[in-house]
VOPAGU-2260 file (C-alpha; in pm, 1 decimal, decimal comma):
REM VOPAGU-2260
SITE   aa  ch    i         X         Y         Z
SITE  UNK   A    0     -39,2    8349,8    9068,8
SITE  UNK   A    1    -289,8    8257,1    9355,5
SITE  UNK   A    2    -195,3    8322,4    9723,4
SITE  UNK   A    3     -83,8    8062,3    9945,8
SITE  UNK   A    4    -332,9    8053,5   10233,5
SITE  UNK   A    5     -89,2    7858,7   10442,6
SITE  UNK   A    6     186,3    8096,2   10386,6
SITE  UNK   A    7     263,5    8362,0   10657,1
SITE  UNK   A    8     287,4    8746,9   10548,8
SITE  UNK   A    9     659,6    8824,1   10522,5
SITE  UNK   A   10     832,1    9137,3   10565,6
SITE  UNK   A   11    1107,4    9157,5   10323,9
SITE  UNK   A   12    1420,5    9406,3   10285,3
SITE  UNK   A   13    1565,8    9406,2    9949,7
SITE  UNK   A   14    1886,7    9599,7    9922,7
SITE  UNK   A   15    2029,3    9671,5    9579,2
SITE  UNK   A   16    2303,6    9904,9    9429,9
SITE  UNK   A   17    2013,4   10047,3    9195,7
SITE  UNK   A   18    1651,4    9991,8    9132,0
SITE  UNK   A   19    1331,7   10128,7    8897,2
SITE  UNK   A   20    1314,6   10325,6    8718,2
SITE  UNK   A   21    1688,4   10303,5    8661,4
SITE  UNK   A   22    1700,8   10128,6    8348,3
SITE  UNK   A   23    1861,8    9788,2    8351,1
SITE  UNK   A   24    1781,2    9393,4    8305,6
SITE  UNK   A   25    1875,8    9338,2    8696,4
SITE  UNK   A   26    1663,9    9634,2    8795,7
SITE  UNK   A   27    1359,9    9501,8    8585,9
SITE  UNK   A   28    1414,9    9158,4    8719,8
SITE  UNK   A   29    1380,3    9271,3    9110,7
SITE  UNK   A   30    1113,8    9499,5    9014,6
SITE  UNK   A   31     893,1    9227,7    8865,3
SITE  UNK   A   32     978,5    9006,6    9194,3
SITE  UNK   A   33     883,8    9249,0    9440,1
SITE  UNK   A   34     578,6    9380,3    9246,1
SITE  UNK   A   35     467,3    9002,0    9262,4
SITE  UNK   A   36     538,8    8946,2    9601,8
SITE  UNK   A   37     331,7    9229,4    9708,9
SITE  UNK   A   38      16,0    9080,5    9506,4
SITE  UNK   A   39      76,3    8783,1    9703,7
SITE  UNK   A   40      21,0    8995,7   10022,1
SITE  UNK   A   41     370,2    9029,3   10149,8
SITE  UNK   A   42     547,9    9363,5   10245,9
SITE  UNK   A   43     877,6    9468,8   10032,8
SITE  UNK   A   44    1082,5    9727,7   10160,8
SITE  UNK   A   45    1367,3    9833,0    9883,5
SITE  UNK   A   46    1666,1   10018,2    9964,6
SITE  UNK   A   47    1886,8   10141,3    9698,9
SITE  UNK   A   48    2107,2   10421,8    9556,7
SITE  UNK   A   49    1939,8   10761,1    9458,2
SITE  UNK   A   50    1976,6   10827,6    9079,2
SITE  UNK   A   51    1876,6   11182,2    8923,4
SITE  UNK   A   52    1523,1   11256,5    8881,0
SITE  UNK   A   53    1390,6   11009,1    9164,6
SITE  UNK   A   54    1243,2   11053,0    9492,2
SITE  UNK   A   55    1378,3   10996,4    9833,0
SITE  UNK   A   56    1080,8   10785,4    9903,5
SITE  UNK   A   57     784,2   10662,8    9722,8
SITE  UNK   A   58     551,8   10359,2    9672,3
SITE  UNK   A   59     521,8   10191,9    9336,0
SITE  UNK   A   60     274,0    9906,3    9302,2
SITE  UNK   A   61     279,3    9871,9    9688,2
SITE  UNK   A   62     658,7    9828,9    9703,1
SITE  UNK   A   63     833,3   10081,0    9955,3
SITE  UNK   A   64    1125,6   10227,8    9809,9
SITE  UNK   A   65    1397,2   10432,8   10006,7
SITE  UNK   A   66    1639,9   10606,9    9774,6
SITE  UNK   A   67    1990,3   10691,2    9975,6
SITE  UNK   A   68    2177,8   10990,5    9822,9
SITE  UNK   A   69    2559,0   10962,1    9809,6
SITE  UNK   A   70    2787,5   11233,8    9708,3
SITE  UNK   A   71    3033,7   10964,5    9583,2
SITE  UNK   A   72    2959,9   10833,9    9259,8
SITE  UNK   A   73    3133,5   10489,9    9270,5
SITE  UNK   A   74    2876,2   10238,2    9384,1
SITE  UNK   A   75    3109,7   10023,7    9584,2
SITE  UNK   A   76    3160,3   10302,3    9827,8
SITE  UNK   A   77    2825,2   10486,0    9768,5
SITE  UNK   A   78    2632,1   10167,3    9886,3
SITE  UNK   A   79    2798,2   10235,1   10246,7
SITE  UNK   A   80    2580,7   10528,2   10280,8
SITE  UNK   A   81    2290,5   10298,8   10295,5
SITE  UNK   A   82    2387,8   10144,2   10599,4
SITE  UNK   A   83    2151,5   10361,6   10831,0
SITE  UNK   A   84    1859,1   10297,2   10641,9
SITE  UNK   A   85    1920,6    9942,9   10610,6
SITE  UNK   A   86    1923,6    9912,9   10988,1
SITE  UNK   A   87    1657,3   10130,7   11042,1
SITE  UNK   A   88    1411,7    9924,6   10791,8
SITE  UNK   A   89    1551,0    9579,2   10835,5
SITE  UNK   A   90    1518,6    9549,3   11201,0
SITE  UNK   A   91    1142,6    9493,5   11150,4
SITE  UNK   A   92    1194,2    9267,4   10870,9
SITE  UNK   A   93    1228,1    8881,2   10854,5
SITE  UNK   A   94    1550,3    8882,8   10647,5
SITE  UNK   A   95    1739,4    9084,3   10410,5
SITE  UNK   A   96    1761,9    9009,0   10019,7
SITE  UNK   A   97    2090,7    9164,3    9860,6
SITE  UNK   A   98    2257,7    9122,9    9527,5
SITE  UNK   A   99    2591,4    9170,1    9408,5
SITE  UNK   A  100    2800,8    9400,0    9409,0
SITE  UNK   A  101    2824,9    9727,6    9580,1
SITE  UNK   A  102    2534,7    9644,5    9836,3
SITE  UNK   A  103    2708,2    9320,4    9921,3
SITE  UNK   A  104    2938,2    9463,9   10229,6
SITE  UNK   A  105    2690,6    9678,4   10357,4
SITE  UNK   A  106    2390,2    9418,6   10395,4
SITE  UNK   A  107    2659,3    9167,4   10565,7
SITE  UNK   A  108    2741,9    9427,2   10805,5
SITE  UNK   A  109    2373,9    9504,1   10890,3
SITE  UNK   A  110    2312,1    9122,4   10897,0
SITE  UNK   A  111    2542,9    9084,6   11170,5
SITE  UNK   A  112    2457,3    9389,2   11351,1
SITE  UNK   A  113    2073,9    9279,5   11344,6
SITE  UNK   A  114    2125,6    8959,5   11375,1
SITE  UNK   A  115    1938,5    8865,9   11082,7
SITE  UNK   A  116    1926,8    8598,4   10810,0
SITE  UNK   A  117    2031,7    8753,9   10478,0
SITE  UNK   A  118    2019,6    8574,2   10145,9
SITE  UNK   A  119    2218,3    8725,1    9816,5
SITE  UNK   A  120    2166,9    8726,8    9452,3
SITE  UNK   A  121    2488,2    8645,3    9296,8
SITE  UNK   A  122    2454,2    8754,3    8919,3
SITE  UNK   A  123    2796,2    8638,3    8786,7
SITE  UNK   A  124    3134,6    8482,7    8892,4
SITE  UNK   A  125    3396,2    8542,2    8656,9
SITE  UNK   A  126    3696,2    8417,0    8804,7
SITE  UNK   A  127    3974,2    8378,6    8522,1
SITE  UNK   A  128    3723,4    8538,6    8309,4
SITE  UNK   A  129    3881,3    8875,0    8409,8
SITE  UNK   A  130    4171,7    8819,0    8191,5
SITE  UNK   A  131    3932,9    8805,2    7864,1
SITE  UNK   A  132    3738,2    9100,7    7994,2
SITE  UNK   A  133    4026,7    9329,0    8056,6
SITE  UNK   A  134    4314,8    9359,5    7834,7
SITE  UNK   A  135    4532,4    9471,2    8112,6
SITE  UNK   A  136    4655,8    9155,3    8317,0
SITE  UNK   A  137    4718,2    9385,2    8609,6
SITE  UNK   A  138    4376,9    9532,7    8602,4
SITE  UNK   A  139    4232,5    9166,4    8539,5
SITE  UNK   A  140    4431,9    9043,1    8836,0
SITE  UNK   A  141    4289,5    9314,0    9074,9
SITE  UNK   A  142    3939,4    9229,2    8954,5
SITE  UNK   A  143    3972,6    8880,4    9029,6
SITE  UNK   A  144    4146,0    8947,3    9325,1
SITE  UNK   A  145    3833,7    9197,8    9456,7
SITE  UNK   A  146    3581,9    8915,8    9324,1
SITE  UNK   A  147    3779,6    8661,0    9548,6
SITE  UNK   A  148    3744,4    8918,5    9852,4
SITE  UNK   A  149    3362,9    8950,7    9801,1
SITE  UNK   A  150    3322,4    8589,0    9787,2
SITE  UNK   A  151    3471,4    8562,8   10129,7
SITE  UNK   A  152    3165,8    8731,1   10289,8
SITE  UNK   A  153    2934,6    8466,0   10418,9
SITE  UNK   A  154    2533,4    8452,4   10347,2
SITE  UNK   A  155    2303,3    8189,3   10477,7
SITE  UNK   A  156    2170,2    8098,7   10116,0
SITE  UNK   A  157    2286,2    8210,1    9762,0
SITE  UNK   A  158    2042,1    8238,8    9450,4
SITE  UNK   A  159    2185,0    8249,8    9116,3
SITE  UNK   A  160    2004,2    8256,9    8776,6
SITE  UNK   A  161    2166,4    7979,2    8556,5
SITE  UNK   A  162    2332,5    7642,2    8599,6
SITE  UNK   A  163    2654,5    7824,1    8446,2
SITE  UNK   A  164    2662,5    8079,0    8745,8
SITE  UNK   A  165    2563,9    7775,3    8979,8
SITE  UNK   A  166    2874,3    7562,7    8876,5
SITE  UNK   A  167    3108,0    7852,8    8906,3
SITE  UNK   A  168    2977,0    7966,9    9271,7
SITE  UNK   A  169    3026,0    7583,2    9359,6
SITE  UNK   A  170    3385,4    7660,3    9348,5
SITE  UNK   A  171    3382,1    7899,4    9643,0
SITE  UNK   A  172    3056,5    7799,1    9831,1
SITE  UNK   A  173    2872,1    7507,2    9939,4
SITE  UNK   A  174    2641,2    7349,8    9678,7
SITE  UNK   A  175    2383,4    7267,1    9929,1
SITE  UNK   A  176    2370,5    7665,1    9995,8
SITE  UNK   A  177    2323,5    7751,6    9619,8
SITE  UNK   A  178    1962,1    7782,2    9499,8
SITE  UNK   A  179    1857,6    7796,6    9113,9
SITE  UNK   A  180    1593,0    8062,8    8997,9
SITE  UNK   A  181    1604,9    8191,7    8644,3
SITE  UNK   A  182    1529,3    8527,4    8583,2
SITE  UNK   A  183    1151,8    8599,0    8493,6
SITE  UNK   A  184    1024,2    8763,7    8178,8
SITE  UNK   A  185     707,9    8979,5    8141,5
SITE  UNK   A  186     550,5    8794,8    7868,6
SITE  UNK   A  187     229,3    9027,1    7919,1
SITE  UNK   A  188     480,7    9344,7    7823,9
SITE  UNK   A  189     720,3    9150,4    7593,3
SITE  UNK   A  190     428,5    9034,2    7370,3
SITE  UNK   A  191     504,9    9100,2    6991,8
SITE  UNK   A  192     112,8    9161,4    6918,7
SITE  UNK   A  193     142,0    9463,2    7159,0
SITE  UNK   A  194     443,0    9603,8    6990,5
SITE  UNK   A  195     438,8    9916,6    6764,4
SITE  UNK   A  196     757,9    9856,5    6550,1
SITE  UNK   A  197     682,2   10132,3    6266,5
SITE  UNK   A  198     616,2   10403,6    6536,6
SITE  UNK   A  199    1010,7   10320,5    6680,0
SITE  UNK   A  200    1140,6   10318,6    6340,4
SITE  UNK   A  201     952,3   10667,6    6259,6
SITE  UNK   A  202    1106,6   10822,7    6573,4
SITE  UNK   A  203    1478,8   10696,8    6461,5
SITE  UNK   A  204    1372,3   10807,0    6119,4
SITE  UNK   A  205    1412,2   10452,3    5940,9
SITE  UNK   A  206    1167,2   10294,9    5712,1
SITE  UNK   A  207    1311,9    9975,3    5533,1
SITE  UNK   A  208    1640,8    9973,3    5643,8
SITE  UNK   A  209    1782,4    9650,3    5817,7
SITE  UNK   A  210    1835,1    9718,7    6195,1
SITE  UNK   A  211    2072,7    9534,2    6402,9
SITE  UNK   A  212    2067,5    9645,6    6749,8
SITE  UNK   A  213    2240,3    9615,7    7100,0
SITE  UNK   A  214    2025,9    9700,6    7408,5
SITE  UNK   A  215    2193,4    9723,0    7775,4
SITE  UNK   A  216    2505,1    9860,7    7944,5
SITE  UNK   A  217    2842,9    9952,6    7810,5
SITE  UNK   A  218    2997,0    9723,3    8068,4
SITE  UNK   A  219    3367,7    9554,8    8027,9
SITE  UNK   A  220    3167,3    9216,7    8038,0
SITE  UNK   A  221    2926,9    9297,6    7755,8
SITE  UNK   A  222    3145,4    9253,8    7462,9
SITE  UNK   A  223    3001,6    9560,8    7282,9
SITE  UNK   A  224    3336,4    9650,5    7112,5
SITE  UNK   A  225    3330,3    9311,5    6892,6
SITE  UNK   A  226    2974,6    9393,0    6778,7
SITE  UNK   A  227    3103,6    9738,5    6688,1
SITE  UNK   A  228    3421,3    9564,7    6511,2
SITE  UNK   A  229    3200,7    9385,4    6306,6
SITE  UNK   A  230    2994,5    9665,5    6152,5
SITE  UNK   A  231    3218,1    9702,2    5845,4
SITE  UNK   A  232    3193,2    9384,2    5756,2
SITE  UNK   A  233    2816,5    9376,8    5794,0
SITE  UNK   A  234    2784,7    9662,8    5600,8
SITE  UNK   A  235    2968,6    9573,9    5307,2
SITE  UNK   A  236    2726,0    9288,9    5258,8
SITE  UNK   A  237    2424,5    9460,1    5355,8
SITE  UNK   A  238    2437,3    9826,6    5236,8
SITE  UNK   A  239    2081,7    9935,9    5377,8
SITE  UNK   A  240    2194,1    9832,3    5735,7
SITE  UNK   A  241    2193,6   10047,6    6049,1
SITE  UNK   A  242    2316,0    9981,8    6386,7
SITE  UNK   A  243    2121,2   10065,3    6672,9
SITE  UNK   A  244    2297,5   10091,0    7001,8
SITE  UNK   A  245    2059,8   10167,5    7301,2
SITE  UNK   A  246    2282,2   10217,1    7597,6
SITE  UNK   A  247    2262,6   10328,8    7950,3
SITE  UNK   A  248    2550,0   10595,9    8038,1
SITE  UNK   A  249    2683,2   10399,5    8295,3
SITE  UNK   A  250    2949,8   10294,2    8345,6
SITE  UNK   A  251    3079,6   10613,0    8216,8
SITE  UNK   A  252    3438,6   10470,2    8113,3
SITE  UNK   A  253    3239,2   10200,9    7873,8
SITE  UNK   A  254    3022,8   10479,6    7757,1
SITE  UNK   A  255    3310,0   10698,4    7638,8
SITE  UNK   A  256    3487,1   10432,8    7507,6
SITE  UNK   A  257    3180,1   10338,0    7286,1
SITE  UNK   A  258    3156,8   10682,7    7155,9
SITE  UNK   A  259    3560,4   10668,3    7077,9
SITE  UNK   A  260    3496,0   10342,1    6879,7
SITE  UNK   A  261    3207,4   10496,5    6706,2
SITE  UNK   A  262    3406,0   10819,1    6596,0
SITE  UNK   A  263    3693,7   10594,1    6456,8
SITE  UNK   A  264    3451,0   10365,9    6272,5
SITE  UNK   A  265    3441,3   10384,8    5870,3
SITE  UNK   A  266    3041,5   10349,7    5897,0
SITE  UNK   A  267    2976,7   10579,8    6159,6
SITE  UNK   A  268    2706,0   10732,8    5951,5
SITE  UNK   A  269    2516,9   10426,7    5982,5
SITE  UNK   A  270    2558,5   10383,5    6373,9
SITE  UNK   A  271    2249,0   10525,6    6589,6
SITE  UNK   A  272    2348,0   10585,2    6957,0
SITE  UNK   A  273    2041,1   10610,4    7149,7
SITE  UNK   A  274    1988,7   10686,8    7499,9
SITE  UNK   A  275    1819,7   10421,8    7726,7
SITE  UNK   A  276    1426,6   10375,2    7637,2
SITE  UNK   A  277    1193,1   10338,2    7932,2
SITE  UNK   A  278     949,9   10000,0    7967,5
SITE  UNK   A  279     659,2   10264,6    7951,7
SITE  UNK   A  280     657,6   10606,4    7756,9
SITE  UNK   A  281     426,7   10879,9    7694,1
SITE  UNK   A  282     146,9   10847,1    7505,1
SITE  UNK   A  283     211,8   10838,2    7120,6
SITE  UNK   A  284     588,3   10749,7    7198,9
SITE  UNK   A  285     766,3   10426,5    7155,4
SITE  UNK   A  286     861,3   10217,3    7439,8
SITE  UNK   A  287    1122,9    9967,9    7488,5
SITE  UNK   A  288     940,7    9665,8    7340,4
SITE  UNK   A  289     878,3    9869,9    7043,5
SITE  UNK   A  290    1231,8    9926,6    6974,5
SITE  UNK   A  291    1331,6    9597,0    7046,9
SITE  UNK   A  292    1056,4    9461,3    6792,4
SITE  UNK   A  293    1172,4    9719,3    6540,8
SITE  UNK   A  294    1495,0    9533,3    6506,4
SITE  UNK   A  295    1552,7    9261,6    6246,7
SITE  UNK   A  296    1814,2    9127,0    6482,0
SITE  UNK   A  297    1940,7    9171,6    6836,1
SITE  UNK   A  298    2306,8    9093,9    6908,7
SITE  UNK   A  299    2427,4    8981,6    7252,5
SITE  UNK   A  300    2812,4    8975,6    7228,4
SITE  UNK   A  301    2869,5    8916,5    7597,9
SITE  UNK   A  302    3183,3    8774,5    7745,1
SITE  UNK   A  303    3004,3    8645,0    8026,3
SITE  UNK   A  304    2646,7    8661,2    8128,1
SITE  UNK   A  305    2463,6    8534,2    8449,5
SITE  UNK   A  306    2139,1    8472,7    8273,6
SITE  UNK   A  307    2109,2    8710,3    7981,9
SITE  UNK   A  308    1765,2    8884,9    8035,6
SITE  UNK   A  309    1800,5    9091,4    7704,2
SITE  UNK   A  310    1836,8    8773,7    7504,9
SITE  UNK   A  311    1530,3    8612,4    7672,6
SITE  UNK   A  312    1334,7    8933,2    7589,4
SITE  UNK   A  313    1421,1    8932,7    7236,2
SITE  UNK   A  314    1353,6    8566,3    7206,6
SITE  UNK   A  315     992,2    8662,9    7369,8
SITE  UNK   A  316     936,9    8904,5    7099,8
SITE  UNK   A  317    1018,5    8656,5    6832,3
SITE  UNK   A  318    1323,0    8870,7    6725,1
SITE  UNK   A  319    1629,3    8675,9    6572,3
SITE  UNK   A  320    1919,5    8661,7    6824,2
SITE  UNK   A  321    2287,2    8633,0    6782,9
SITE  UNK   A  322    2451,9    8549,8    7069,1
SITE  UNK   A  323    2794,2    8435,1    7227,2
SITE  UNK   A  324    2812,4    8076,5    7267,1
SITE  UNK   A  325    2927,4    8120,5    7632,3
SITE  UNK   A  326    2830,4    8128,8    7990,5
SITE  UNK   A  327    2475,5    8108,3    8051,1
SITE  UNK   A  328    2354,0    8225,0    7702,9
SITE  UNK   A  329    2317,0    7870,0    7563,0
SITE  UNK   A  330    2069,0    7790,8    7843,3
SITE  UNK   A  331    1864,3    8112,4    7741,7
SITE  UNK   A  332    1833,2    8145,4    7376,2
SITE  UNK   A  333    1549,2    7979,0    7184,4
SITE  UNK   A  334    1324,8    8062,2    6886,5
SITE  UNK   A  335    1535,8    8192,1    6618,2
SITE  UNK   A  336    1917,5    8251,2    6715,3
SITE  UNK   A  337    2268,6    8153,3    6630,0
SITE  UNK   A  338    2523,9    8132,3    6879,8
SITE  UNK   A  339    2885,8    8229,0    6775,6
SITE  UNK   A  340    3253,0    8211,2    6911,6
SITE  UNK   A  341    3273,3    8479,5    7177,8
SITE  UNK   A  342    3518,9    8787,5    7126,3
SITE  UNK   A  343    3522,2    8731,1    6739,6
SITE  UNK   A  344    3363,6    9011,0    6524,4
SITE  UNK   A  345    3404,8    8814,7    6206,8
SITE  UNK   A  346    3186,7    8539,7    6358,2
SITE  UNK   A  347    2943,6    8800,4    6475,9
SITE  UNK   A  348    2925,3    8984,8    6123,2
SITE  UNK   A  349    2902,5    8626,1    5949,6
SITE  UNK   A  350    2600,2    8552,9    6161,7
SITE  UNK   A  351    2417,2    8872,1    6110,4
SITE  UNK   A  352    2462,8    8835,8    5745,9
SITE  UNK   A  353    2298,5    8485,5    5770,3
SITE  UNK   A  354    2002,8    8624,1    5984,5
SITE  UNK   A  355    1952,2    8874,4    5731,8
SITE  UNK   A  356    1889,1    8619,4    5455,4
SITE  UNK   A  357    1662,9    8408,6    5719,1
SITE  UNK   A  358    1947,5    8148,2    5775,6
SITE  UNK   A  359    1929,5    8072,9    6143,9
SITE  UNK   A  360    1843,3    7780,7    6387,8
SITE  UNK   A  361    1473,3    7738,4    6491,5
SITE  UNK   A  362    1368,9    7596,9    6813,5
SITE  UNK   A  363    1096,2    7552,7    7056,1
SITE  UNK   A  364    1089,4    7879,3    7273,1
SITE  UNK   A  365    1183,3    7830,6    7642,3
SITE  UNK   A  366     978,8    8011,8    7883,9
SITE  UNK   A  367    1115,4    8177,0    8199,8
SITE  UNK   A  368     758,3    8322,6    8360,8
SITE  UNK   A  369     755,0    8567,0    8628,9
SITE  UNK   A  370     517,1    8315,5    8800,5
SITE  UNK   A  371     804,6    8050,1    8782,6
SITE  UNK   A  372    1058,6    8283,5    8944,5
SITE  UNK   A  373     823,8    8400,7    9236,6
SITE  UNK   A  374     733,6    8055,1    9308,3
SITE  UNK   A  375    1103,0    7915,0    9310,7
SITE  UNK   A  376    1197,8    8261,3    9542,5
SITE  UNK   A  377     898,4    8168,2    9785,7
SITE  UNK   A  378    1038,2    7811,8    9814,3
SITE  UNK   A  379    1395,1    7969,7    9865,2
SITE  UNK   A  380    1267,5    8212,0   10125,1
SITE  UNK   A  381    1099,9    7919,8   10326,8
SITE  UNK   A  382    1453,5    7720,1   10316,6
SITE  UNK   A  383    1614,2    8045,2   10430,5
SITE  UNK   A  384    1376,7    8112,4   10728,5
SITE  UNK   A  385    1408,6    7714,3   10825,6
SITE  UNK   A  386    1802,2    7711,4   10805,2
C-alpha cells in the first residue's frame, strides 16, 4: 500500500486485552493492522496484558508494545491494571483505539480523564444468543446483562467486522456511528504454495489418514463440543480418520471441558489435542499454515462469530471448510465449503463425510485483504478525528 502524501502522521494508542505473540485471530488481526499502519509512517503504541514468556516492553516491526503485569488472571479485572500505562502513553496520542472486552472500561475511563477521542472495535454482540451458548439460563441471563452493561459505555465511533454484527449493534447504538471494516487476511502468509503439509503430518505421526481439524479457542461461543460429539459418527464411516484439535489453553474452563469430552469419547484414540501453533516456527519445524494445509477439512462449528477469521484463512489455503450456517460465517466462507445447521453434531458429521467424498459447494473466493482493511481503517480514523 502506498503512502498517502496528504495524510498527516498519526500517533495511535491501541489498548487490547492481549496482543502478539498471544495466539488468536483477533491478536493476528490487530498485529497486521498495526504493522501496516507503521509501514505507512504512523506511530502505533500497543498496551496489553502481559502473558508468560513476553517482555514488558519491546518493538516489533516498528510497533511499540507495552505489556502490563496483573496478579489477577481474570481479564476483566486484570485490564484495570493497564490504566496508569494508558494515561501515560495515550496523552501524547491523537486517539485511543480499543476493543472488546476487558480493555473496554479502562479505555473509557482514560478517554474521559484525558479528554481524548476513542474508537472501539466490537467483535460480537450476542444478546439472546447467550441462551444458546450457556446451558444454564441463569448464567446466560448474567452474561446478557453484563453485555448490556458494557454497551452502556459510549464511544465516538464503533468498528465491526461483518454486516451481521453491524445489524446487531444497531439495536443499541446509532447506525451512523457504526463503521464496517472486515478483518484482513495475510494472503502472502496463507498461500497454499508456501505450505509444507507433509512436514506437519510428519510431526503429527500421520501419513495418509484423513484429518478433520479445529483451530482456535475452546470458548463457549465456538461450539467445539458439537464437533467433538460428531466424531463417533464420522469415524464409523471413515475408518482412517483423525481429529486434530489445535487449542489455546484459555479460557481454562473451556479447555478442561474439552479434555473431559475427549476422555469420555469412544474414539479418543483418534483425537489429537495439540497446543497452539505459532505463525512462524523454528527452522525445520512446521508453522500454523502448514498444519492448516495438512487438514483434509477444517471445521468451524461456532454458535456465533463476529467475522470467522479461521474460516477465511482456511478458504485462503484452499482447504475445504465445514461451518455453521449462522452469524457472519455465510458472509466469509468461499471456495470449497458446506454450511450446516448450528449446534447439530449429526449435521456436522454428515457434512464432513460429504467433504471426504469430494462433495462440497464451490464458489469464487472472497477476498479480505489487509490492504482493504488498512484503507478502511484510515478512512474511519479520519471520520473519528472530524466528528
